C-alpha positions as CSV (number, residue, x, y, z in Angstrom):
1,M,-30.9,11.5,-0.7
2,K,-32.3,11.1,-4.2
3,E,-34.4,7.9,-3.9
4,H,-34.4,7.2,-7.7
5,K,-30.6,6.6,-7.5
6,I,-31.0,3.8,-4.9
7,I,-30.8,0.4,-6.6
8,T,-30.4,-3.2,-5.5
9,V,-27.3,-5.3,-6.1
10,D,-29.2,-7.2,-8.8
11,E,-29.9,-4.0,-10.6
12,A,-26.3,-3.0,-10.3
13,L,-25.1,-6.3,-11.8
14,A,-27.6,-5.9,-14.7
15,L,-25.6,-2.8,-15.7
16,V,-22.5,-4.9,-16.6
17,K,-22.1,-5.7,-20.3
18,D,-19.8,-7.7,-22.4
19,N,-16.2,-6.3,-22.6
20,D,-16.8,-3.8,-19.8
21,T,-13.9,-2.6,-17.6
22,I,-14.9,-2.4,-13.9
23,I,-12.7,-0.4,-11.5
24,S,-13.1,-1.5,-7.8
25,A,-12.1,0.7,-4.9
26,M,-9.1,-0.7,-2.9
27,A,-8.5,-2.5,0.3
28,G,-10.9,-1.3,3.1
29,A,-13.0,0.7,0.5
30,E,-13.9,-2.4,-1.5
31,P,-17.6,-2.7,-2.5
32,K,-18.3,-6.0,-0.8
33,L,-21.9,-6.5,-1.9
34,F,-21.2,-6.0,-5.6
35,L,-18.0,-8.0,-5.8
36,S,-19.3,-10.9,-3.7
37,R,-22.1,-11.5,-6.3
38,L,-20.4,-10.5,-9.5
39,H,-19.8,-14.2,-10.4
40,E,-23.6,-14.6,-10.6
41,I,-23.7,-13.0,-14.1
42,A,-20.9,-15.2,-15.6
43,D,-23.4,-17.1,-17.7
44,R,-24.6,-14.0,-19.6
45,I,-21.4,-11.9,-20.0
46,N,-18.1,-12.3,-21.7
47,N,-14.7,-10.7,-21.4
48,V,-15.4,-8.4,-18.4
49,H,-12.2,-6.9,-16.9
50,V,-11.9,-6.0,-13.3
51,T,-9.1,-3.7,-12.0
52,N,-8.4,-3.8,-8.3
53,C,-5.8,-3.1,-5.7
54,L,-5.0,-5.0,-2.5
55,P,-8.4,-6.8,-2.5
56,F,-9.7,-8.0,0.9
57,E,-12.8,-9.8,-0.6
58,N,-12.1,-13.4,-1.7
59,A,-14.7,-12.9,-4.4
60,E,-15.8,-16.0,-6.4
61,F,-15.4,-14.2,-9.7
62,F,-11.6,-14.5,-9.5
63,V,-10.8,-17.1,-6.9
64,N,-13.0,-19.8,-8.6
65,P,-11.4,-20.9,-11.9
66,A,-14.9,-21.8,-13.2
67,Y,-15.4,-18.2,-14.0
68,K,-12.1,-17.4,-15.8
69,S,-13.7,-17.4,-19.2
70,S,-16.1,-14.6,-18.1
71,F,-13.8,-12.5,-16.0
72,S,-10.2,-11.3,-16.0
73,V,-8.4,-9.3,-13.3
74,D,-5.6,-6.8,-13.5
75,S,-4.3,-5.5,-10.2
76,W,-2.1,-2.7,-9.0
77,F,-1.2,-4.7,-5.8
78,Y,-1.6,-8.4,-5.1
79,S,-3.1,-9.6,-1.8
80,G,-3.0,-13.2,-0.6
81,S,-6.1,-14.2,-2.5
82,L,-4.8,-12.9,-5.8
83,R,-1.5,-14.7,-5.3
84,K,-3.3,-18.0,-4.8
85,A,-5.7,-17.3,-7.7
86,H,-2.9,-16.2,-10.1
87,K,-2.5,-19.9,-11.2
88,N,-6.0,-19.7,-12.7
89,G,-4.5,-17.9,-15.7
90,N,-6.8,-14.9,-15.8
91,I,-5.0,-12.5,-13.4
92,T,-2.2,-10.2,-14.2
93,F,-0.2,-7.4,-12.5
94,I,0.0,-3.7,-13.5
95,P,3.6,-2.4,-12.9
96,N,3.2,1.1,-11.4
97,H,4.3,3.8,-9.1
98,L,1.2,4.3,-6.9
99,H,1.0,8.1,-7.4
100,L,0.5,7.5,-11.2
101,A,-1.4,4.2,-11.0
102,G,-4.9,5.5,-11.7
103,R,-3.9,8.3,-14.1
104,K,-1.7,6.1,-16.3
105,R,-4.2,3.2,-16.3
106,F,-7.2,5.3,-17.1
107,G,-5.2,6.9,-20.0
108,H,-4.7,3.4,-21.4
109,V,-8.0,1.7,-20.6
110,K,-11.3,3.6,-20.4
111,P,-13.2,2.5,-17.3
112,H,-16.9,1.8,-17.9
113,I,-18.0,1.3,-14.3
114,F,-16.5,2.4,-11.0
115,V,-17.7,0.6,-7.9
116,G,-16.7,1.8,-4.4
117,T,-18.0,2.6,-0.9
118,S,-18.8,5.8,0.9
119,S,-20.3,7.3,3.9
120,R,-24.0,8.2,3.8
121,P,-24.9,11.6,2.2
122,D,-24.8,14.6,4.6
123,A,-27.4,17.4,4.8
124,H,-25.8,19.1,1.8
125,G,-25.9,16.0,-0.5
126,Y,-22.2,15.1,-0.2
127,V,-20.8,11.6,0.5
128,S,-17.2,10.9,1.5
129,L,-15.3,8.1,-0.3
130,S,-14.2,7.3,3.3
131,L,-11.2,4.9,3.5
132,S,-9.4,5.5,0.2
133,N,-8.6,8.2,-2.3
134,V,-5.6,6.5,-4.0
135,Y,-7.3,6.5,-7.4
136,E,-11.0,6.4,-6.5
137,K,-11.9,10.0,-7.1
138,E,-10.0,9.9,-10.4
139,A,-12.0,6.8,-11.3
140,C,-15.3,8.5,-10.5
141,E,-14.4,11.2,-13.0
142,A,-13.2,8.8,-15.7
143,A,-15.9,6.2,-15.5
144,D,-19.2,6.1,-17.5
145,I,-21.1,4.8,-14.5
146,V,-20.4,5.5,-10.8
147,I,-21.9,3.1,-8.3
148,L,-21.3,3.5,-4.5
149,E,-22.3,1.2,-1.7
150,I,-23.3,3.8,0.9
151,N,-22.7,2.5,4.4
152,P,-23.4,4.1,7.8
153,N,-20.5,2.1,9.3
154,F,-17.9,3.8,7.2
155,P,-16.2,6.9,8.6
156,R,-16.9,10.3,7.0
157,T,-13.4,11.6,6.2
158,F,-12.3,14.9,4.8
159,G,-9.8,15.9,2.1
160,D,-10.6,16.0,-1.6
161,L,-12.6,12.8,-1.6
162,E,-16.1,14.3,-1.1
163,L,-18.5,13.7,-3.9
164,H,-22.0,15.2,-4.5
165,I,-24.7,12.7,-5.1
166,N,-25.5,14.5,-8.4
167,D,-22.1,13.0,-9.6
168,V,-23.1,9.5,-8.4
169,D,-25.2,7.5,-10.9
170,Y,-26.4,4.8,-8.5
171,M,-26.2,3.9,-4.8
172,I,-26.6,0.6,-3.1
173,E,-27.6,0.7,0.6
174,A,-25.2,-1.4,2.7
175,D,-24.7,-2.1,6.4
176,Y,-21.6,-4.3,6.7
177,P,-18.7,-3.3,9.0
178,A,-15.6,-1.6,7.6
179,P,-12.9,-4.2,7.1
180,I,-10.5,-4.4,10.0
181,L,-6.7,-4.8,9.9
182,P,-5.6,-6.0,13.3
183,D,-2.5,-4.4,14.9
184,A,0.5,-6.7,14.3
185,E,2.3,-7.3,17.6
186,P,6.0,-6.4,17.1
187,N,8.4,-9.3,17.8
188,E,12.0,-9.0,19.1
189,K,13.4,-8.4,15.6
190,D,10.8,-5.8,14.9
191,I,11.7,-4.0,18.1
192,K,15.4,-3.9,17.4
193,I,14.8,-2.5,13.9
194,G,12.3,0.0,15.2
195,N,14.6,1.3,17.9
196,A,17.5,1.6,15.4
197,I,15.3,3.8,13.1
198,A,13.8,5.8,15.9
199,E,17.2,6.8,17.2
200,L,17.8,8.7,13.9
201,I,14.5,10.5,13.7
202,Q,14.5,14.0,15.0
203,D,11.7,15.9,16.7
204,G,9.5,17.7,14.1
205,S,10.1,15.1,11.4
206,S,7.3,14.0,9.0
207,L,6.6,10.3,8.7
208,Q,5.5,7.7,6.2
209,L,4.9,4.2,7.6
210,G,3.3,1.0,6.3
211,I,1.8,-2.1,7.7
212,G,3.2,-4.8,9.9
213,G,5.3,-5.5,12.9
214,I,8.2,-3.3,11.9
215,P,6.2,-0.1,11.3
216,N,4.3,-0.7,14.5
217,A,7.6,-1.1,16.4
218,V,8.8,2.2,14.9
219,A,5.6,3.9,16.0
220,H,6.0,2.6,19.5
221,A,9.6,3.7,19.7
222,L,8.6,7.2,18.6
223,M,6.2,7.8,21.5
224,G,8.7,10.1,23.3
225,K,9.3,12.4,20.3
226,K,7.8,15.8,19.8
227,D,5.9,17.6,17.1
228,L,6.1,14.8,14.5
229,G,4.1,15.2,11.4
230,I,2.3,12.7,9.1
231,H,2.6,12.7,5.3
232,T,2.0,9.1,4.4
233,E,0.4,6.8,1.8
234,M,-1.4,4.7,4.5
235,L,-2.9,6.0,7.7
236,T,-2.5,3.3,10.3
237,T,-3.6,2.5,13.8
238,G,0.0,3.1,14.9
239,F,-0.2,6.7,13.6
240,M,-3.4,7.2,15.6
241,H,-1.6,6.1,18.8
242,L,1.1,8.6,18.1
243,I,-1.4,11.4,17.6
244,K,-3.3,10.5,20.8
245,A,-0.1,10.3,22.8
246,G,0.8,13.9,21.6
247,A,4.0,12.8,19.8
248,V,2.4,13.9,16.5
249,T,1.1,17.5,16.1
250,G,2.0,18.4,12.6
251,K,3.1,21.9,13.7
252,K,6.6,21.7,12.1
253,K,5.4,20.6,8.6
254,Q,5.9,22.9,5.7
255,T,2.7,21.7,3.9
256,H,-0.7,21.1,5.5
257,V,0.5,22.4,8.8
258,G,-1.3,20.7,11.7
259,K,-3.0,18.2,9.4
260,H,-2.4,14.4,9.1
261,V,-2.2,13.7,5.4
262,A,-2.7,10.3,3.7
263,C,-4.3,8.8,0.6
264,F,-6.0,5.8,2.4
265,A,-6.7,4.5,5.9
266,L,-6.6,0.9,7.0
267,G,-6.6,-0.4,10.6
268,T,-8.7,-1.1,13.6
269,Q,-12.2,0.1,14.5
270,E,-10.6,2.5,16.9
271,L,-8.8,4.1,14.0
272,Y,-12.0,4.4,12.0
273,D,-13.8,6.0,15.0
274,F,-10.9,8.5,15.3
275,I,-10.9,9.6,11.7
276,D,-14.7,9.9,11.5
277,N,-15.7,13.6,11.1
278,N,-12.1,14.5,12.1
279,P,-11.0,17.6,10.2
280,S,-7.3,17.1,11.3
281,V,-7.2,14.0,9.0
282,Q,-7.0,14.8,5.3
283,I,-7.4,11.9,2.8
284,L,-6.1,13.4,-0.4
285,N,-5.7,12.2,-3.9
286,G,-2.9,9.6,-4.2
287,N,-1.6,11.4,-7.3
288,Y,-0.8,14.3,-5.0
289,V,0.1,12.6,-1.7
290,N,2.6,10.2,-3.2
291,D,4.1,12.5,-5.7
292,P,7.9,12.5,-4.8
293,A,8.0,16.3,-5.5
294,V,5.2,16.9,-3.0
295,I,6.6,14.6,-0.4
296,G,9.9,16.4,-0.5
297,L,8.3,19.7,0.4
298,N,8.3,18.8,4.1
299,D,11.6,19.1,5.8
300,N,13.0,16.0,7.6
301,Q,10.6,13.7,5.8
302,V,11.1,10.0,6.8
303,S,10.1,7.1,4.7
304,I,10.0,3.5,6.1
305,N,9.4,0.6,3.8
306,T,10.1,-3.2,3.8
307,T,11.7,-5.4,1.2
308,I,11.7,-9.2,0.5
309,E,15.4,-9.3,-0.4
310,I,18.3,-7.0,-1.3
311,D,21.4,-7.8,-3.3
312,L,24.9,-6.7,-2.4
313,T,24.7,-3.7,-4.7
314,G,21.5,-2.4,-3.0
315,Q,18.8,-3.5,-5.4
316,C,15.6,-4.1,-3.6
317,A,13.1,-6.8,-4.7
318,S,10.1,-5.9,-2.6
319,E,7.2,-7.2,-4.6
320,S,8.1,-10.6,-6.2
321,L,9.8,-13.9,-5.4
322,G,11.7,-14.3,-8.6
323,V,9.1,-14.2,-11.4
324,R,6.2,-14.8,-8.9
325,Q,4.3,-11.7,-8.2
326,F,3.8,-11.4,-4.4
327,S,2.5,-7.9,-3.7
328,G,3.3,-4.7,-5.6
329,T,5.6,-1.7,-5.8
330,G,2.9,0.5,-4.2
331,G,4.4,3.7,-3.0
332,Q,7.9,2.4,-2.1
333,S,9.7,4.2,-4.8
334,D,7.4,7.3,-4.5
335,T,8.1,7.7,-0.8
336,A,11.7,6.6,-0.8
337,V,12.6,9.1,-3.5
338,G,10.3,11.8,-2.0
339,A,11.9,11.5,1.4
340,Q,15.4,12.0,-0.1
341,N,14.1,15.1,-2.0
342,S,13.3,16.6,1.4
343,K,15.8,18.8,3.3
344,G,17.1,16.5,6.0
345,G,15.0,13.6,4.8
346,M,15.8,10.0,5.2
347,S,14.5,6.8,3.6
348,F,14.8,3.4,5.4
349,I,14.4,0.0,3.8
350,T,13.9,-2.7,6.4
351,L,14.0,-6.5,6.4
352,Y,14.9,-9.4,8.6
353,S,18.3,-10.8,7.9
354,T,16.9,-14.3,7.2
355,A,13.8,-16.2,6.2
356,N,12.7,-19.8,6.7
357,V,11.7,-21.2,3.3
358,K,10.8,-24.6,1.9
359,N,13.6,-26.4,-0.1
360,H,11.9,-27.6,-3.2
361,E,14.3,-30.5,-3.6
362,T,14.1,-31.9,0.0
363,G,10.8,-30.5,1.0
364,E,12.3,-29.4,4.3
365,R,12.3,-25.8,5.6
366,E,15.6,-24.1,5.8
367,E,17.0,-20.7,6.8
368,I,18.3,-18.5,4.0
369,S,19.8,-15.0,3.9
370,K,17.6,-12.2,2.7
371,I,20.8,-10.2,1.8
372,V,21.9,-12.0,-1.3
373,P,24.7,-11.7,-3.9
374,I,22.2,-11.4,-6.7
375,L,18.4,-11.3,-6.7
376,K,16.4,-14.4,-7.7
377,P,16.1,-14.8,-11.5
378,G,13.2,-12.7,-12.8
379,A,12.8,-10.7,-9.6
380,A,11.3,-7.2,-10.0
381,V,13.5,-4.4,-8.8
382,S,11.1,-2.3,-6.8
383,L,13.6,0.2,-5.6
384,S,16.8,0.7,-7.7
385,R,20.2,0.8,-6.0
386,N,20.5,4.4,-7.0
387,D,17.5,5.3,-4.7
388,V,18.4,3.3,-1.6
389,D,19.4,5.3,1.5
390,Y,19.4,3.5,4.8
391,V,19.0,-0.3,5.1
392,V,18.1,-1.9,8.5
393,T,18.0,-5.4,9.8
394,E,18.0,-6.7,13.4
395,Y,21.8,-6.6,13.2
396,G,22.1,-2.8,12.5
397,C,21.6,0.1,10.2
398,V,23.8,1.2,7.3
399,S,23.7,4.2,5.0
400,L,24.3,3.4,1.3
401,R,23.9,6.8,-0.3
402,G,27.1,7.9,-2.0
403,T,28.9,4.6,-1.5
404,S,30.7,2.4,-4.1
405,I,29.8,-1.2,-4.9
406,S,32.7,-2.5,-2.8
407,E,31.7,-0.3,0.1
408,R,28.1,-1.4,-0.1
409,V,29.1,-5.0,-0.1
410,Q,31.0,-4.5,3.2
411,L,28.2,-2.5,4.7
412,L,25.4,-4.9,3.8
413,I,27.4,-7.9,4.9
414,S,27.9,-6.2,8.3
415,I,24.1,-6.3,8.9
416,A,23.6,-9.8,7.4
417,H,23.1,-12.8,9.8
418,P,26.5,-13.7,11.1
419,K,26.3,-17.3,9.9
420,F,26.0,-16.1,6.2
421,R,28.6,-13.3,6.3
422,D,31.7,-15.4,5.2
423,E,29.7,-17.1,2.4
424,L,28.4,-13.7,1.2
425,R,32.0,-12.3,1.2
426,E,33.2,-15.2,-0.9
427,Q,30.4,-14.9,-3.4
428,A,31.0,-11.1,-3.7
429,K,34.7,-11.9,-4.6
430,E,33.6,-14.4,-7.2
431,L,31.3,-11.8,-8.8
432,G,34.0,-9.2,-8.8
433,F,32.2,-6.9,-6.4
434,I,35.2,-6.8,-4.0
């Protein structure tokens, strides 16, 4: 390791200037030491922009409104901390399809500093960007200054996320544990949805799964399948269980045969131990992994995503509650379209039929249908009705491809909660859908 490149957090913070744009690695790859102390320079800088994605660190520079005159944040994907801090007035969302997120943003805004995490350098002087390559490698190439928190607790992963230390400007020695995302235990609804999907998945299919109880229920229901493959945005603990059980081999894939392909990993310590120095796991550039044309190259590609609400024509609002940004588009459109480009491919949108929400007039919680006549005013359409394939709730699974509006209304009402079906049918008549 080149000792002259090792700096302290104080020295890294001293590199930040007025009007700089800082790109932070995402999710589990966040540079915790740098971000947790960034607010300390608020009194000497102005107008510093930080771009992040699904941040785990509740960093003072954005959660504390006292620093909003010094820092602003734009994000490709909101987490809970960003949702809460949005009211501060210095946080905004970047609409995107994840496979183009970095490329389009860096073409619009020149990044001055990239800060991320990595494994320690190997004997040949290479580090691995470890848990994420969604846009991180592209950011390293685009930024004026590259700073990495090198950490022995982060797995050394393979793909195209290796970087020689000659291409790293500065390194901060770190020793915190890799962020853990606990396994969500599937509930009864999750299991019903998971089983309905698993029944349609053939041996040899390639999979994309996300986070939460529903994807975990799908993974559990697939344990008896054979020769499944992985081409996914996020590599999860559920995928690791399928590999260890022998259900996933990757032998039937048309691309990266025998390899488990993703653009970031997030899960338990057991997952991180599994992917460490494991050549069967390939963490590749998100611009490639999530490209719908690339996804479609594998036969029988299956995409499984969740949505917040869906209207009776099939429009999916998966990232906002009306005008309020909740999460992000992420790879939903990428993977849904990509799966349908695939020979024999299928895309599933999943949701519970109802949600319990607070009534703003009475203050009481009430049960509402998540299948709705029209989306909430201002809701972002994350997946257009033209690109929706299968929709699944705990009441069943329907296929919308090739159907008319009136046919979609009947199909979606059939998987709505029974107590809302008559009301939905009347509303559909009033709107002229049926």
